[in-house]
N, C-alpha and C positions, 0 to 999 in steps of 0.2 A: 308486589315484591315479596319473595319468600324470605323468611328468617330461618336460620339454622341453629340447631341445638348442639352444643359441645359437651357431652356427658363426661363427668370426671369423678375422681376420688372413689368413695365407697359405691356410688351408683355404677361407676365403670367396672369395678371389681365384680359386682353382681352380674352385670351384663356379660362380662368376659366368661364367667362360669357357665352362663346360659348358652353362649356361643360355643363353648368347648363341649358342652353336653350334646350339642347338635352337630358336632364334627368340626372342631377348630382347625382352621387352615391359616397359615401365616400370610394373609393377604391384607396389606395395608393400603388404604385408599386415602392418601393425604397429599397427592401431587398438587402443587400450587398453593398449599396452605402453609403459610409461614407465621401468621399472626391471627389472633381471634378477630373476626370481622368487626366493623364498627357497629354501633347500636342500631343502625338501619337494617343490618343483615344478620343480626345475632339475637337469639332469645335472651333478653336482659331484664324482663319483668315477670311478675307472677301472671299478669294478663297475657303476655306473649306465650308463656307455656300453656296456659289454658286454651289459647287459640290453636297451638300446635297439637295438643291432645285431642282436639275436636276432629282432626283429620288424620292423625297418626296414632296407631295403637302401640303405645310405648311398652305396655305389658307383654305384648306379643314379641317385642324385640329383646325381652329379658330385662327391661328397665322397670322394676316393680316397686322398689322402695320409694317412700315419700317422706320428706321432700326429696325431689331429684336434685342431685348435685351437678351444677353446670359451671362452665367457665364463661367469664365476661371480660370485656376489654379494659374497663377502668373502674375506679372506686365509686363513681357516680351511679353505676348500675347496681351496686351491691345492695342486696336485701335478703331477708330470710323469712319465708312464710311456710304455709302448709304444703304448697305445691313444689316450691323450688328453694334451694339454698345455693347462692352464687359465690364463686371464688374468682378473685381478680387474677388474671394472667396477662401481663403486658409484654412478656418476653417472646422471643421467637420459638418455633417448634423445630426440632431436628426431624429428619425422616423417621418413619416408624412410630409416629406419634398418634395416629388415628386409624380406625377402621370404619368405613362407612356402612351403616346397617340400614339406612333408608336415605332417600333423596335429600331429606332435610335433617338427618340425625347422624352425627359422628360420635363414636365412642372412643375414649382414650384407650390405647393399646396397653397390654400388661406392662410394657416398659415405662410408658408415660404415667400410668396409674401408680406404679411403685414410686416414681419420683414425686408425684403429687402428695401421696401419703407421708413420705419421708420429710417433705418440706412443710408439713402442716404443723408449724411451731408457733406457740403463742408466748411472747416474751414479757408481756406486761401483767395482765390480770384476767381473772375469770369473770364471766357474767354473774349476776346475783344468784340465779338458779343453779348454775354450774358450781359456784362456790359452796352453796348450801348442800347440794348433793354430795360433793366431794368431802366436805367437812363431816357429814353424817357417816359416810363410809369410813373415813379416817377414825372417827370415834368408835365405830363398831369394831374395827380391826384392833384398835388399841385395847378395848375391853376384852375381846376374845383372846388376845395374846397375853393378857394380864399385865399390861404396861401402865405404869403410873407416870405422873408428870403432866406437863402442859400439852395440849393438842397441837397439831401442826399449825404453823403460821400461814398467813395468806401466801407468802412467797413460796413456802414449801408445798402448798397445794398446787400452785402454778407449776412448780418444778415437777410434781407428780404427773400433772396433766401432760406435760411434754414427754415424760418417760413413757407414759401409756401410749402416746402417739408413736413414739419411736419404736416401741415393742410391737405395736400393731403393724406398722410399716414393715418391720423385719419379718414378722410372721407371714404377711401377704407375699413378700418377695420369696420366702422359702416355699410357700404354697405353689407359686407360679413356676419355681424351678424344681419342684418335687415330681415324683413319679406317681402322683395320685391327683384326682380332680374331684371337686365338689359338684354334685349333680342336684340342682334345685328341684324342689318337688314338682313344679309345673313342667319341668323338662324331662320327667321320668315317668314311665308307665306305672300306674298305681297311685301317682300323686304323692309319693313319699320321698323326702330328701335323702340322699345317699352319697356314698363316696365310691368312686371307681379307682381301682388299684392297678399297678403295673402299666401306667400310661406314659406317653411321651411328654417330657416337660414342655410347658408352654413358653417359658422364658429360658433362653440359652445364656449362661454366664458370660461368655465372651462377647455376645451381642449386647448384653446389658452394659458391660464395661465400655464398649464402644459408644453406646447411646449416652452414657454419663459423660464420656469424654467430649462428645459433640455439644453437650450443654454448656461447656466452657465455664464461665464465671457467673452464671445466672445466680441471683441472690438465693441463698439457702441450699445450693447444690451440694455443699460440703456435708450437710446432714444426710442427703441421699447417698453420698459416697460412704459415709459412716455406716449407714444401714446395710449397704452392700458388703462392707467388711465384716459386719456382724452376722450376716445371713449364711445359710448353707444350701448347696445344690444337692439334688437327688435324694432328699429324705423320702422315705417310702410310705409315710402316713402322717396325718395331722398330729397324732399323739407323739410320733417320733420327732416331729418338728418341735413341738412344745417341750419335749424332754431335753433335746440338745440345746435349745435356746435358754431354758432355765438354768441348765448346768453351766453354760459358758457366758451368759450375759454378765457384764461387769457388776461387781458387788455394789458399786455406788448407784447402779440403776435397778437394784432389786434382785439380781441374779446371784449365782454362786461363784462366778469368776474363775471357773476351772479352765485348764488348757483346752484348746479347740481340737476335736478329733477329726479323723477322716470319716466320711459318712458312706455307708454301704460299700466298703472296700473289700476287694477279694483278698483272702488270706491264703498265701501259698502253702500247698501241702507237699513237703519234700518226698521225692520218690521213695526214699528208704523208710518213710514213716506212713506210707499209704495204708498199711495193715492196721494202724491205730485209728483210722478215720472212717466214718460212715459214708463219706462222699469224697470225690476227687476235687470238687470245687466248693469252697466255703466263702460266703459273703457275710461279713460282720456288719451289724447295724452301726455302732459307733466304735471306732477303733483308734487306739493310741499305739501305733506300731513300735515306737522306741521303747516304751515301757511294757509292751506286750500285754496290754489291758484292753478288754472288750466289754461293752455294755450291750446287751440284747433286750429289745423291747418286745414283750409278749402281750399283744392286744387280743381281745376276744374275737373280733371278726376275722382277723388275718391268721390267728393261731388256734386258740381253744375252740372257737366256734366252727372251725373248719373240720373238726372231727378227730378221732383218736389217732388216725394215721399221721396227720399233720403234727399233732402234739408229740408223738413218738419220734418223728423226724427232727423236730426242734430240739428235743432233749438229747438225741443222739449227736446232733451237731455241736451242742454245748459241751458234751463229753469229749468229743473229738478235739475241740479247741483246747480243752483242759489237758488232754493227753499230749498235745503239741507244745505245751508249756505256756499257754496263755492263761491269764486270770480273767475269768468270765463272771460278770455281775449281771443279774437279771432285774428288769424293771417291768412292773405291771401298771395297769390303769390306776389302781388305788394309790400306788406309790407316787405316780406322776402327778396326780390331782389332789394330793393332800400335802400340806406344808411339812408335817411331821415325817411322812414317808419319803418325801423328796429330800429333806434335810439329812435323813439317815443315809440315803443312797449317796448323796453328795459327799458325806464324811467318809463313807466306805471307799468311794471312788478316789477321793483325795489321798487316802492312805495307800491305795494300790498304785497310784501315780507317783507316790513319794513327795507329795506337796502338802500344804496345810491350808485350812480355811480360816480366814480372819473372822472373828466374832463380829457380826453386824451391829451397827448402832441401832438404837430403838427405832429411829426413823427409817433406816434401811430395812429393818425387819418388817415394819408396816408396809413399805413398798414391796417387799418380797411377797408378803401375804396377799396384797392387792394384785400383784402381777400374776 
């Protein structure tokens, strides 16, 4: 009797990017699958996975991380080892939950993987190893920020762990809805990981909304809906995703809590002002149309590394927007990836938007730095 593996969580994310690099097609092979099969028909132990790997090349399917994350039908199957990490899923699956990559291997689709990451919430306590690692990082950040006082409590470390999971789930959802794709090293000529730009989004926002609706009242689904509300569609690069999330994530979760912008929105060029503009069509990275404010992200690969002609075009576009009466703020990699640079940008943006930033508490500042 064959046993089937149901790949989930971060292992599914990894496999999805590998599938996408080889030509993603929205083909879902989940007919007749409504529940995780019982232990007789499902990989539920470390030994089961070892047997499966003896006949199935998981690496060739894009499932390369270890331990492999898999779904199992009940808590009695739960274990965590070097080969596999199991997650209990007792509820039903809506359609569009799996793509079959082998006779015996099903991979969670981007829609289902987003739900799994969003629902990965731990309400009680961390393991000893996790608590020690989190406490060390907390102490490091407090020292780096020059904060005095008591370190974070055990409950606050648990709270941070859940914030980090929520942020990761939101990032992945944006990645899948973005117009870029990660290309794993083993799926790219030359063996170097890269990013493909100007691609078709893997996840469609309306389909994701329908998928979440089909989940009904599954335990934890409200967290997935919250992630969906925090995410953005059609970001153009990973750095653009990180920038907009940090600027808009709620302050009590470590972000700056600024109003949400439109992403990659076309800015109209009035006929009578065409002479002021370098182009007839302008698409702004992050746009607050009511306040007429725009943030443009200038990355090396997409902008400066593309040569002087691209740089000249970008600057001419920024000048055109200014001439049309827009306030244009610029962000670079260094600004986005340093707390000081990002804080300054957030303050400048808040002033341009006519709003204010609340001073974070010491704990929120630690979370912001860790985020």
